[in-house]
MDAnalysis code that builds the backbone (N, CA, C; Angstrom):
import MDAnalysis as mda
import numpy as np

u = mda.Universe.empty(267, n_residues=89, atom_resindex=np.repeat(np.arange(89), 3), trajectory=True)
u.add_TopologyAttr("name", ["N", "CA", "C"] * 89)
u.add_TopologyAttr("resid", np.arange(1, 90))
u.add_TopologyAttr("resname", ["UNK", "UNK", "UNK", "UNK", "UNK", "UNK", "UNK", "UNK", "UNK", "UNK", "UNK", "UNK", "UNK", "UNK", "UNK", "UNK", "UNK", "UNK", "UNK", "UNK", "UNK", "UNK", "UNK", "UNK", "UNK", "UNK", "UNK", "UNK", "UNK", "UNK", "UNK", "UNK", "UNK", "UNK", "UNK", "UNK", "UNK", "UNK", "UNK", "UNK", "UNK", "UNK", "UNK", "UNK", "UNK", "UNK", "UNK", "UNK", "UNK", "UNK", "UNK", "UNK", "UNK", "UNK", "UNK", "UNK", "UNK", "UNK", "UNK", "UNK", "UNK", "UNK", "UNK", "UNK", "UNK", "UNK", "UNK", "UNK", "UNK", "UNK", "UNK", "UNK", "UNK", "UNK", "UNK", "UNK", "UNK", "UNK", "UNK", "UNK", "UNK", "UNK", "UNK", "UNK", "UNK", "UNK", "UNK", "UNK", "UNK"])
u.atoms.positions = np.array([
    [181.523, 94.489, 138.109],
    [182.177, 96.009, 138.738],
    [183.624, 95.637, 138.496],
    [184.164, 96.742, 138.122],
    [185.507, 96.195, 138.167],
    [186.475, 96.609, 139.801],
    [187.658, 95.952, 139.657],
    [188.384, 96.140, 141.273],
    [188.361, 97.235, 141.974],
    [188.085, 97.194, 143.480],
    [188.223, 98.557, 144.209],
    [189.570, 99.290, 144.546],
    [190.321, 97.945, 144.094],
    [191.875, 98.454, 144.485],
    [192.016, 99.533, 143.205],
    [192.931, 100.411, 143.822],
    [193.627, 101.256, 142.040],
    [194.382, 100.482, 141.448],
    [194.021, 100.522, 140.124],
    [195.174, 99.849, 139.013],
    [196.519, 100.407, 139.431],
    [197.655, 99.661, 138.839],
    [198.955, 100.082, 138.867],
    [199.181, 101.243, 137.821],
    [198.387, 101.474, 136.704],
    [199.003, 102.604, 135.997],
    [197.398, 103.755, 136.501],
    [198.184, 104.655, 136.957],
    [197.117, 105.870, 137.529],
    [196.324, 106.615, 136.213],
    [196.348, 106.097, 135.039],
    [195.781, 106.692, 133.759],
    [194.839, 105.423, 133.135],
    [195.035, 104.633, 134.271],
    [193.841, 103.306, 133.173],
    [192.520, 103.629, 132.741],
    [191.881, 102.808, 132.280],
    [190.607, 103.203, 131.997],
    [189.774, 101.711, 132.206],
    [188.546, 101.840, 132.771],
    [187.538, 100.741, 133.306],
    [186.876, 100.023, 131.913],
    [187.252, 98.904, 131.829],
    [186.879, 98.060, 130.657],
    [185.189, 98.002, 130.870],
    [184.618, 98.114, 129.951],
    [183.219, 98.054, 129.955],
    [182.402, 96.827, 130.398],
    [181.228, 97.033, 131.136],
    [180.726, 95.666, 131.564],
    [180.827, 94.338, 130.877],
    [180.338, 94.723, 129.460],
    [180.057, 93.817, 128.589],
    [181.048, 93.057, 128.358],
    [182.029, 93.525, 128.027],
    [183.428, 92.807, 127.705],
    [183.955, 91.923, 129.044],
    [183.800, 92.776, 130.039],
    [183.893, 91.946, 131.361],
    [183.266, 90.510, 131.562],
    [182.103, 90.501, 131.215],
    [181.201, 89.712, 131.317],
    [181.543, 88.252, 130.026],
    [182.003, 89.028, 128.787],
    [182.612, 88.091, 127.917],
    [183.801, 87.302, 128.400],
    [184.693, 88.181, 129.179],
    [185.709, 87.887, 129.523],
    [185.730, 86.715, 130.750],
    [184.881, 86.557, 131.280],
    [184.189, 85.721, 132.567],
    [183.408, 84.226, 131.627],
    [182.838, 84.449, 130.843],
    [182.527, 83.262, 129.941],
    [183.412, 82.645, 129.583],
    [184.643, 83.278, 129.168],
    [185.582, 82.557, 128.405],
    [186.677, 81.859, 129.478],
    [186.079, 81.817, 130.929],
    [187.258, 81.395, 132.107],
    [188.002, 82.138, 132.656],
    [187.958, 83.557, 132.401],
    [188.878, 84.639, 133.218],
    [187.891, 84.719, 134.540],
    [189.227, 84.470, 135.912],
    [188.448, 84.950, 137.082],
    [187.794, 86.092, 137.129],
    [186.726, 86.235, 137.910],
    [186.334, 87.624, 138.503],
    [187.185, 88.770, 139.177],
    [188.026, 87.928, 139.555],
    [188.917, 89.146, 140.538],
    [190.663, 88.624, 140.246],
    [191.331, 89.347, 140.521],
    [192.903, 88.617, 140.661],
    [193.227, 88.171, 139.428],
    [193.237, 89.250, 138.341],
    [193.875, 88.234, 136.798],
    [194.408, 89.567, 136.114],
    [195.209, 89.050, 135.229],
    [195.795, 89.729, 134.362],
    [195.806, 89.381, 132.885],
    [194.920, 89.878, 131.608],
    [194.547, 89.293, 130.792],
    [195.312, 90.173, 129.581],
    [195.934, 89.523, 128.536],
    [196.673, 90.053, 127.177],
    [195.349, 89.755, 126.283],
    [194.815, 90.785, 125.450],
    [193.614, 90.932, 124.496],
    [194.203, 91.563, 123.419],
    [193.554, 90.825, 122.148],
    [193.707, 91.525, 120.930],
    [192.420, 92.295, 120.505],
    [192.345, 93.293, 120.362],
    [191.060, 94.295, 120.203],
    [191.086, 95.163, 119.299],
    [190.163, 95.437, 118.509],
    [189.396, 96.221, 117.252],
    [188.612, 97.008, 117.694],
    [189.140, 97.948, 117.418],
    [188.274, 99.632, 117.565],
    [187.484, 99.850, 116.600],
    [186.230, 100.846, 116.993],
    [185.573, 101.465, 115.685],
    [186.634, 102.157, 114.946],
    [186.601, 101.824, 113.727],
    [187.386, 102.726, 112.463],
    [188.830, 102.041, 112.483],
    [188.763, 100.684, 112.475],
    [189.624, 99.564, 112.098],
    [190.887, 99.591, 112.912],
    [190.955, 100.404, 113.921],
    [192.377, 100.462, 114.624],
    [192.713, 98.907, 115.625],
    [193.569, 98.275, 115.520],
    [193.957, 97.289, 115.803],
    [194.986, 97.204, 116.852],
    [194.585, 96.723, 118.212],
    [195.554, 96.873, 119.542],
    [195.888, 95.399, 119.768],
    [197.322, 94.943, 119.690],
    [197.221, 93.355, 119.412],
    [197.852, 93.004, 121.020],
    [198.305, 93.788, 122.065],
    [198.398, 93.536, 123.251],
    [197.817, 94.590, 124.213],
    [196.461, 94.533, 124.423],
    [196.253, 95.462, 125.384],
    [196.095, 94.375, 126.588],
    [196.524, 95.162, 127.920],
    [196.692, 94.618, 129.196],
    [195.561, 94.715, 129.839],
    [194.921, 93.844, 130.475],
    [193.578, 93.918, 131.423],
    [193.853, 93.618, 132.609],
    [193.789, 94.253, 133.830],
    [193.722, 93.720, 135.165],
    [192.582, 94.112, 136.178],
    [192.208, 93.049, 136.403],
    [190.695, 93.086, 137.508],
    [190.175, 94.738, 136.731],
    [189.653, 94.348, 135.567],
    [188.688, 95.302, 135.138],
    [189.246, 96.412, 134.673],
    [190.728, 96.638, 134.690],
    [191.137, 97.964, 133.994],
    [191.858, 97.846, 132.923],
    [191.824, 98.529, 131.963],
    [192.719, 98.563, 130.773],
    [193.866, 99.421, 131.467],
    [194.971, 98.810, 131.862],
    [196.373, 99.323, 132.020],
    [197.219, 99.598, 130.999],
    [197.485, 98.848, 130.060],
    [198.452, 99.280, 129.069],
    [198.108, 98.423, 127.554],
    [198.656, 99.315, 126.767],
    [198.445, 98.771, 125.040],
    [199.392, 98.041, 124.790],
    [200.466, 97.766, 125.555],
    [201.833, 96.680, 125.051],
    [202.071, 96.437, 126.502],
    [203.230, 95.222, 126.072],
    [203.797, 94.382, 127.248],
    [205.004, 95.383, 127.712],
    [205.103, 96.452, 127.001],
    [206.942, 97.024, 127.593],
    [206.567, 98.032, 128.864],
    [207.210, 97.746, 129.839],
    [207.409, 98.668, 131.359],
    [206.286, 98.444, 131.955],
    [206.031, 97.133, 132.023],
    [204.852, 96.409, 132.802],
    [205.323, 96.246, 134.349],
    [206.237, 96.482, 134.811],
    [206.749, 96.192, 136.264],
    [206.606, 97.282, 137.087],
    [206.132, 97.119, 138.302],
    [205.762, 97.804, 139.143],
    [204.432, 98.841, 138.996],
    [204.414, 100.227, 139.237],
    [203.431, 101.313, 139.218],
    [203.830, 102.157, 137.928],
    [202.977, 102.735, 137.113],
    [203.764, 103.188, 135.812],
    [202.709, 104.176, 135.530],
    [202.971, 104.737, 134.517],
    [202.015, 105.666, 133.921],
    [201.870, 105.452, 132.013],
    [200.915, 104.857, 131.584],
    [200.737, 105.039, 130.466],
    [199.474, 105.476, 130.050],
    [199.287, 106.326, 128.847],
    [198.171, 106.980, 128.393],
    [197.156, 106.137, 127.677],
    [196.021, 105.734, 127.964],
    [195.191, 105.049, 127.003],
    [194.338, 105.775, 126.167],
    [194.845, 105.755, 124.865],
    [194.370, 106.685, 123.895],
    [193.098, 106.252, 123.160],
    [192.248, 106.022, 123.795],
    [190.875, 105.672, 122.907],
    [189.826, 105.574, 123.903],
    [188.820, 105.283, 123.602],
    [187.645, 105.371, 124.429],
    [186.992, 103.940, 124.329],
    [187.000, 103.237, 125.727],
    [187.039, 101.893, 125.795],
    [185.686, 101.580, 125.178],
    [184.673, 101.996, 125.523],
    [183.195, 102.194, 124.714],
    [183.463, 101.883, 123.105],
    [184.574, 102.151, 122.306],
    [184.578, 101.894, 121.355],
    [185.285, 100.705, 120.901],
    [185.259, 99.715, 121.648],
    [185.650, 98.469, 121.238],
    [184.652, 97.768, 120.652],
    [184.998, 97.096, 119.349],
    [184.221, 96.179, 118.453],
    [184.324, 94.772, 118.774],
    [185.683, 94.526, 118.793],
    [185.880, 92.870, 119.190],
    [186.920, 92.903, 120.056],
    [186.884, 91.607, 120.836],
    [187.960, 91.435, 122.038],
    [188.256, 90.101, 121.911],
    [189.563, 89.557, 121.656],
    [189.794, 88.453, 121.304],
    [191.020, 88.021, 122.628],
    [190.626, 87.148, 123.326],
    [191.575, 86.584, 124.651],
    [192.714, 86.215, 124.045],
    [194.127, 86.460, 124.480],
    [195.051, 85.485, 124.013],
    [195.846, 84.884, 125.103],
    [195.777, 85.598, 126.549],
    [196.289, 84.888, 127.447],
    [195.762, 85.583, 128.858],
    [195.818, 84.889, 129.621],
    [195.261, 84.960, 131.058],
    [196.271, 84.675, 132.032],
    [196.473, 85.301, 133.017],
    [197.918, 85.176, 133.975],
    [196.967, 85.212, 135.388],
])
């Protein structure tokens, strides 16, 4: 289950539970974390730096991540085919 606190990006989307479970298997804490991931979507689109915080997809790159911000997540998280963990903070 994702965090009960609202994400820093009010346009964030919830990461599907199967991918959350995969992150936990790889050693990411269940709560209070930020992760940078490389994602492949249905159709072949690749996102090199997707930022996930506490179960929420908050950004598609590292640009402008300070404080509260708005960035549209322009895909359906259910369309994630592969997710590769790059960094956990």
